[in-house]
C-alpha positions in Angstrom: 248.3 -86.5 104.6 249.8 -84.2 107.3 253.0 -86.7 106.8 253.3 -86.6 103.4 253.0 -82.9 103.4 255.6 -82.3 105.9 258.0 -84.9 103.6 257.1 -83.0 100.8 258.3 -79.7 103.1 261.4 -81.1 104.1 262.0 -81.9 100.1 262.8 -78.2 99.9 266.0 -78.1 101.9 267.3 -81.2 100.8 267.0 -80.5 97.4 268.6 -76.5 97.7 271.4 -78.1 99.0 272.1 -80.9 96.7 271.4 -78.6 93.8 274.3 -76.4 95.3 276.3 -79.4 95.0 275.5 -80.6 92.1 276.7 -76.8 90.6 279.8 -76.5 92.5 281.2 -80.2 91.6 280.5 -80.1 88.1 282.5 -76.3 87.5 285.2 -78.1 89.4 286.1 -80.9 86.7 288.8 -79.6 84.8 288.6 -78.6 81.0 285.6 -75.8 79.2 282.6 -76.2 77.3 283.4 -74.0 75.0 286.7 -75.7 74.1 286.0 -79.3 74.1 283.0 -78.4 71.7 285.1 -76.2 69.6 287.5 -78.3 69.6 291.8 -78.4 70.2 292.4 -75.7 66.7 289.9 -73.3 68.1 291.5 -69.8 68.7 290.8 -67.9 72.5 288.9 -65.3 70.7 286.2 -67.8 69.6 286.4 -69.7 72.8 285.5 -66.5 74.9 282.5 -65.8 72.1 281.2 -69.0 73.3 281.7 -68.6 76.6 279.8 -65.5 76.1 277.2 -66.6 74.4 276.8 -69.7 76.6 276.6 -67.0 79.4 279.4 -69.3 81.1 281.8 -66.0 81.4 280.2 -64.4 84.2 280.7 -65.2 88.2 279.3 -68.6 89.4 277.0 -67.1 91.4 275.3 -65.2 88.7 275.4 -68.8 86.5 273.9 -70.7 89.8 271.1 -67.7 90.5 269.7 -67.7 86.8 269.9 -71.9 86.8 268.2 -71.8 90.1 265.8 -69.4 88.8 264.6 -71.3 85.7 264.5 -74.1 88.0 262.0 -73.3 89.5 260.0 -71.9 86.9 260.3 -75.6 85.6 263.0 -74.8 83.0 266.3 -77.3 83.1 268.2 -75.2 80.8 269.3 -76.2 77.6 272.0 -78.7 76.6 275.1 -77.1 75.7 276.0 -80.4 73.5 272.7 -81.2 72.3 271.0 -77.9 71.9 268.1 -79.5 73.1 265.8 -78.7 76.1 267.6 -80.7 79.0 263.8 -81.7 80.2 263.3 -83.5 76.9 266.2 -85.4 76.9 265.7 -86.4 80.4 262.1 -87.6 79.4 263.8 -89.3 76.5 265.9 -91.5 78.7 264.3 -91.8 81.6 261.8 -94.2 80.7 264.1 -96.7 79.3 266.2 -96.7 82.9 263.2 -97.1 85.3 261.9 -99.6 83.0 265.3 -101.4 83.4 264.8 -101.0 87.0 262.0 -101.9 87.2 262.4 -105.4 85.0 265.5 -105.8 87.1 263.2 -105.9 90.6 261.2 -108.0 90.0 263.9 -110.7 88.3 265.0 -110.2 91.7 262.0 -110.4 93.8 260.6 -113.8 91.6 264.2 -115.4 92.6 264.9 -114.1 96.3 261.5 -114.5 97.4 261.3 -118.2 97.3 264.7 -119.0 97.7 264.7 -117.1 100.7 261.5 -118.2 102.5 262.9 -122.0 101.7 266.3 -120.9 103.4 264.6 -119.5 106.2 262.0 -122.3 107.0 264.6 -125.1 106.2 267.7 -123.6 108.0 270.6 -125.4 108.1 269.5 -127.8 105.7 270.1 -128.8 101.7 267.8 -126.4 100.6 269.6 -123.3 103.0 272.9 -123.9 102.3 271.9 -124.3 98.3 270.0 -120.5 98.7 273.3 -119.3 100.6 275.6 -120.7 98.2 273.2 -119.0 95.2 273.2 -115.7 97.4 276.8 -115.8 97.2 277.9 -116.5 93.5 275.4 -113.7 93.0 276.8 -110.8 94.9 280.2 -112.2 94.0 279.4 -112.3 89.7 280.2 -108.5 88.0 276.5 -107.3 86.8 278.2 -106.3 84.2 280.2 -109.7 83.5 277.0 -111.2 83.2 275.7 -109.4 80.7 278.5 -110.1 78.4 278.2 -114.1 79.2 274.5 -114.2 78.8 275.4 -112.2 75.3 278.3 -114.5 74.4 275.6 -117.7 74.7 272.1 -116.5 74.5 272.6 -113.9 71.0 276.0 -114.9 69.9 276.4 -119.0 70.3 272.6 -120.0 70.6 270.8 -117.0 68.6 268.2 -116.9 71.2 268.0 -113.7 72.1 268.5 -111.6 69.4 270.8 -108.4 70.1 268.2 -105.5 68.4 268.2 -101.9 69.6 265.7 -101.1 72.4 262.0 -100.3 70.9 259.6 -98.5 73.8 257.8 -101.6 75.0 254.5 -98.9 74.3 255.6 -99.6 70.6 256.4 -103.5 70.2 256.1 -105.2 73.6 257.3 -107.9 72.3 260.3 -106.1 70.7 260.7 -104.9 74.1 260.9 -108.2 75.8 263.6 -109.6 73.8 265.9 -106.2 74.4 264.8 -105.7 77.5 265.2 -109.3 79.7 268.8 -110.2 79.2 270.0 -106.9 80.6 267.3 -107.1 83.5 268.0 -111.4 84.6 271.7 -109.9 84.6 271.5 -107.3 86.2 268.2 -109.0 88.8 270.7 -111.6 90.1 272.6 -109.5 91.9 269.9 -107.7 93.4 268.2 -110.8 94.5 271.4 -112.0 96.4 271.4 -109.1 98.1 267.1 -109.7 99.1 267.6 -113.4 99.6 270.7 -112.9 102.5 267.9 -109.9 104.2 265.1 -111.6 104.0 266.6 -115.3 105.5 268.0 -113.7 108.2 264.6 -111.5 108.8 262.2 -114.0 108.1 264.3 -116.5 110.7 263.8 -114.2 113.9 260.1 -113.4 112.8 259.8 -117.5 113.2 260.9 -117.1 116.5 258.7 -115.0 117.7 255.8 -115.6 120.4 253.1 -114.6 117.9 254.1 -117.4 116.0 254.4 -120.4 118.1 251.1 -119.1 119.7 250.2 -119.8 115.8 251.5 -123.0 115.9 250.0 -124.1 119.2 246.7 -123.3 117.8 247.1 -125.6 115.1 247.5 -123.6 112.0 249.1 -125.5 109.3 252.5 -124.7 108.1 252.4 -122.7 105.3 249.2 -120.5 106.5 251.9 -119.9 109.5 254.9 -118.9 107.4 253.0 -116.7 104.6 250.0 -115.2 106.1 251.7 -114.5 109.7 255.7 -114.8 109.7 256.4 -113.2 106.4 254.7 -110.0 106.6 257.0 -109.0 109.8 259.6 -110.2 108.1 259.1 -108.0 105.2 260.4 -104.1 106.6 263.9 -104.1 106.8 263.5 -106.2 103.4 261.2 -103.6 101.4 264.1 -101.0 103.1 266.7 -102.8 101.2 264.8 -102.9 98.3 263.7 -98.9 98.4 267.5 -98.0 98.5 268.1 -100.8 95.3 265.7 -99.7 93.4 266.7 -95.6 94.0 270.6 -96.9 93.5 269.6 -98.4 90.3 268.1 -95.1 88.8 272.1 -94.2 88.6 273.9 -97.1 88.6 272.9 -99.2 85.9 275.3 -97.3 83.5 277.4 -100.1 82.3 275.0 -102.1 82.3 273.3 -99.6 79.4 276.5 -99.9 78.1 277.0 -103.5 77.8 273.8 -103.8 75.7 273.5 -100.5 74.7 270.4 -98.9 75.8 269.7 -95.5 75.8 269.2 -94.9 79.5 269.1 -92.2 81.7 272.9 -93.1 83.3 273.9 -93.1 79.9 273.0 -89.6 79.5 274.7 -88.9 82.8 278.3 -90.0 81.9 278.1 -88.6 77.9 277.1 -85.0 79.9 279.8 -86.0 82.4 282.4 -85.9 79.1 281.4 -83.3 77.3 281.3 -80.7 79.9 277.3 -80.0 79.4 276.6 -78.5 82.3 273.1 -77.7 82.5 272.6 -81.4 81.4 274.9 -83.0 84.1 272.9 -80.5 86.6 268.9 -81.4 85.1 269.9 -85.1 85.4 271.2 -84.7 88.8 268.5 -83.3 90.5 265.6 -85.3 88.7 267.8 -88.5 90.1 268.0 -86.5 93.5 264.0 -86.1 93.6 263.3 -89.6 91.8 265.6 -91.1 95.0 263.7 -89.0 97.8 260.1 -89.8 96.1 261.1 -93.6 96.1 261.9 -92.9 100.3 258.5 -91.8 100.9 256.7 -94.1 99.1 258.6 -97.1 100.8 257.9 -94.7 104.1 254.2 -94.6 103.9 254.3 -98.5 102.5 255.4 -99.7 106.4 252.5 -98.9 107.8 250.7 -101.0 105.4 252.6 -104.1 106.0 253.1 -103.5 109.6 249.7 -102.0 111.3 252.3 -101.3 114.5 254.1 -98.9 112.8 252.9 -95.0 112.4 253.6 -92.9 109.7 255.9 -91.2 111.6 258.3 -94.2 111.9 257.2 -94.7 115.8 255.6 -97.6 116.8 251.9 -97.9 118.5 251.7 -98.8 121.8 
């Protein structure tokens, strides 16, 4: 608990620094939101009036402090374009991206772990070469190209999966599975390739440790030695890579969401940047940063569960 409290305390200056960066960078983007909203034919008087209405005529420091005070009260502001609360827009879009990210990681784990374990155990054999070839192909192929290929094959050519609009899983689970299976697989193949290479390398190192040789000397069976002794000790770097992948997926699924017409979090952020919707960009970026910090905290706390030698503060017990 002390470690968790300390980590939450360290979040405060990190989020404060990120809020300054987000606020500053969005105002460096050329273009006036009022001019974009009113169109090119708008008069200077109309633009100035809308700037005043939205509070954009005030000094940047005043705008930042006003926004920061509202954030501390739990108010992320109102969208300059949709005129809806930013928190409501995020709550509408974030579950889509979270579901896509989790589905992607499930696909990646289902592919990476069997192939990674087989490649490490049978190093230098056919299974190893096949796994590494699959990993190389998975890393080389862009997920958006794979998504388009899946749509052409499974939707257009063979009509196996309907290209339907997104439906929340709590409303119609089967339709949700139908619209999410292809994007999860398309993105999960690349993530699986990264995890596969990491798992193979880490597991090969663990299989060469003294405790594994001791387990073999005691007469334990091969599967037991690999899965119960070597694999848990090989999971720490794999878990680190997986945590970074999950954090990156929350903001890196923009192209996949565009290809499959998914109303996700990344799509909201990109649309807000193009429309110069300052409050929405600031709110979504801050929430994304908070999610990344929380994911990293969960990963750190999981280390000690996987390897008891690792304390919560990141050290090793004597």
